[in-house]
N, C-alpha and C positions, 0 to 999 in steps of 0.2 A: 573357535578361538579358545586356547587352553593356557594354563599356567598363569603367570602374573598379569597377563594382558586381559584376563577376564575381570579384574578388579575395576570398579568404577573410577578410581583415581587414575589408573593407567589409561583408561579409555578417554577420560576428560583431558589428560595431558596430550594424548595423540591428536584429539580433535583440535585442541588449542594450537598445537604445532602445525597441523595440516592447514588450519585457517590462516595462521601467520605466514606459512610458506607460500600459499596461493596468493595472499595479498602482496607479499614482497616480490613474487615473480611477476605479478601484473605491473607493479611499479617499475621494476627493473626493465622489463620488456618495453614499457612505454617510454622510459627515459632513454634507453639505448637506441631503440628503433626510431623514435620520433626526434629525440634530442640530437642524434648524429646528423641527420639531414639539416636540421635547423642550424646547428653549429657550423656545418660546412658552408651553408648559404651565407651566414653572417661573415665567416672568414673570407669567403670569395669576394665579398663587397670591399674587403680591405686588401685585395690583391694576393691572397694566399690560395694556393692550389687545393683542389679537393683532396688529393692524396695526403698532403701535408696537414690539412685540417683534420682528416680522419685519424692520422697518427697522433696529433695533439689531443684529440678527443679520447682516444684509447689510453694515452698516458696519464690523463688527468681525470676526466669525468668517469670513465669506465672503472678506473682503479678505485675511485671514491665509492662508486656504486657497489662494487664487490666487497670492499671493506665494510660498507654500511650493511650489506646483506649478512655478512658474517657476524657482525656485532648484534644486529637485530635478531638473527637466529639464536645466538647465545642467550640474549635477553629473554627470548620467547621460551627457551628451554627452562631457564630459571623460574620465570613467572608461571609456566604451566605446572612445574613440579610444586611450587608454593601453593597454587590454587588447588591442585589435586590433594595435597596434604591437608589443607584447611577444610576441604570438603569431606575427606575420608576419615579424618581423625575422630570427629564425633560419631560417625557411622560405626567405626571400629569399636568405639567405647560402648555404643548401644549393643553391638553384637556380643562383646565380651560380657556385658551385664546380663544380656538375655541368656547366655550360656550359664552364668552363675545362677540365674533365676531358675533355669531348667533343672539345675542340680540341687535345688532346694534352698538356695540363699535368697530368701524373700526380702532381705534388707538391701538388695542390689539397687543402686540408683546411678544416674548419669547426670553430668552437668548440662544444663540447657544452653548450648553454645552453637556457633556456626550460622550458616544461612537460615533464613526464616523457616524454610521447609524442613530442614534438618533439626532446627531447634524445636519445631512443632512435634516432630517425631520423638525427640528426646523427652519432651513434656508428656506426650501420650504414654510413652513407655513408663515413666515415673508414676503416672496415675494408675496404670495397669498394675505395676508392681505393688503399689500401696493397697489396691483393692485385693490383690492376691494374698498379700500379707495379712490383711484383715480377715479374709476368708479362711486362711490357714489357722489364724488364732481362734476363729469361730469353731473350726473343725476340732482343734485341740480341746477347747472348752467343752464341746459336745461330747467328745470321747471321755473326758474326765467326769463330766456331769452324769452322763448316761451310765458310766461304770459305777459311780457311787449310788445312783438311784436304783440300779439293779442289784448292787451288792447288798444293800441294807435289807430289803425284804427277803432276798435269797438266803442271807445269813440267818435271819429269823426263822425262815421255813426250815432250813437245815437244822437249826438248834432244836426246834420243836419236834421235828421228825426223829432226830437222834434220841432225844429225851423219851419220846414215846416208845421207840424201839428198845431202849435200855430199861424201860419201866420206871423211869424217874418221874415222868408226867403221865397222868391218866388221860386216855383219849376221851375226855368228857366234852360237854357242849362248849364250855369256855375255851378249851384248847382249840376246838374246831373253828370257833368264831375268830380266834386270833389268827389261825392259818388262813381263813377266808379273807380276813382284812388285808393280809399281806398279798394274797393273790389278786385281790381287787386293786390294790395299789399298783401292782405290775400291769394289770390290764389297763388301768387309766393311763399309765405312762405309754403303753404300747399304742393305744388308740390316739393319744395326742400326737405321737410321732407319725403315725400313719396319715392322719388328716392333714398335718402340717406339711408333710412331704409330698403327698399326692395332689394337693390343691383342691380337695373336696370341699374345703371351707367356702371358697368363693362360689362354687356351684350351689351349695346349700343356701348361702345368703342371698344370692342374686337370682337363682333360678325360680324361686317360689315367693318372691317379694309380694306382700299384700298389705293392705291397711290393717293395723291391729291396735288394740287397746293397750298402749304402752304403760299406762298407769297400773292396769291390772297385772300385766306381765312383771312389772317391777315389784309390786306387792307380793305376788306369788313367789318370786325368787327370794325375797326377804323372809317370807314365812318358812320356806324350805331351809334357809340358812340359820334361822333363829335358834333352833335347838343347839347347834354346834357353837354358836356365839355365846349362848347362855352357859353352856358347859365350860367355856373358856373364861367365864366371868366378865363378859363384854356386854355393855348395854347397847341397845339399838334404837335409833331415832329415825322415823320415816316421815318425810314431808313430800307427799305426792298428791297433787290435785286430781280430781276425778275425771278431768276432760283432756288428758294428754294422749294424743294419738300420733302414730308415725307409720312409715312404710318399711317393712323388713320381713324376714322369714321368722316365724314365731320361735322355732327351735334355736335359731341363731341368737335371738335376743336372750333366750333362757340360758344359753351357754355363756354369753358375754356377762350377764349378771352373775351367774354362778361362779365364773372365774374371778370377777372383781371382788365378790363377797368372800370367796375362799382366800384370796390374796389379803384382804383386809383382816380376816380372822387370823391368818398366819402371823401377821406382823403387828397386831395390836396386843399390848401386854394385858394381863389380867387386871381388871379394874378400869380398863380403858373404854372407849366409846367408838361406835361406828354410826355414821349418819348417811342416809340415802335421800337424795332429793331428785325431783324431776320437774321440768318446766317446759312449756310449749312456746315456740316462737313462730313468726310468720312463715319461715321456710324450713326450719329444723327444730326438732325436739331435743332437749338436752337432759342427760341423766348424770348425776354426780354421786360418787361413793367416796366418802372421807373417813379417815380413821386417825386416832391419836397414836402416839408412839414415836420411835426414832424416825426422823425425817430422812429423805433420800438426798445424798450429797449432790450439789449442783452439777458436778462433773459427770455424774452417772445419769442424771435425769433425762437427757436427750436419748439415752440408749435403752431405757427400761422396756420398750416395746419390741426390741430386737430379740430374735429367737436365741435361746440358750444364754442370754446375758444375765449375769448375777451382779447385783449391787454389792453384796457382801457374801463372798463365797462360803465362808465358814458358817455365817448365820443362815443362809439359804439352805445349805445342806443339813444343818441341824434341824431346820423346820420342815424339811422334806420337799422343797420346791425344786423343780427341774428347769426353770427358766423358759417355760413353754407357754404358760397360761396367758400372759399379756401379749405375746406374739399372736396367739390365736384370736384374742380380743381384737387386735388391730385389723387382722385380715378379715374377720367377720364384719366388722363395722364398715371398713372401707369398701368391701364388696357390696354392701347395702347402700353405698353412696354417702356415708357419713364420715366423721373424723374422730380421732381419739386424742387425748392429751393427759398430761400429769403435772401437778404442782406440788411443791413440798417446801417445808421450812422446819425449823426446830420444833418438834413436838406434834407435828401433824403432816398428813399426806392426803392428797386429793386426786382421784382419777375420774375422768369424765369422758363421755362419748356423745355424739350427736347422730340423729337419724333424720332423713328427709320426711317432711310432713306429707308431701304429695309427690 
């Protein structure tokens, strides 16, 4: 079947017409074949001959039947076309929107109309388009963020190397330390992208889960972060009981704490404070990292654990964040069977995570 007859609307119209034609044919045959004999028998009872009765039947009933068949056929054509259009109009709208979507128009949407099945298809298409639009925005943000994160250390490296080449800067220990710092920044970004993309985080957190001293792990992480916090003029308060235990992979906990403390250091102003707390519950242990400073807007709070999401693009870029650390935290914690969360108000922000006790 080729041409316009391949369309679902044409096929539905043909089926409706065929069904109507068969039904009318059955009725017509029944009336003409059975009704003729019955009519002749009734007329014979009143003294009319069979030939005369048949002539009367053909002039009256048969004519009415033919007229009724013509009218019914015309009505069937009109109704079948109307049904076909009602069915195909939303499908054509979905098809047109899909073509726009394929060409890069991620704002393409369709009205959810028509029969239940077609409306369900339109709703599913809209949901898919919304998700694709969100993914496209994530991709654009990633390109912009990654470009900036790479450009800054590369520009610094280029400046130092050109200055050394031209004799403006002496290749002393301080210069090499600055170069090494920029290279390490590039390496950290590269490792974060690799682990986030390949899924090694889940393997690391779930593959070697064991019972660990969570209190000691938290204190160790704070001790490692303390010099950076002190250099930034930030005070640290630690409230961790000695008997907090949980199940996870030790390196995963170290990375979670390192990322949360690094995040707190980045967004706490000089003279501010960071507080770290831990507590044990019947099923889960909970660790909280709080810091003073500008809070996170309520509209951004649900998205802070999404990869490459930035609450304040200009502020994050100025402070060197790539929008990856909290996404890694969530994946590590959830792979260990725990949960993450964030709370914020004017003047403070709190991030927390839980890990199973057993």
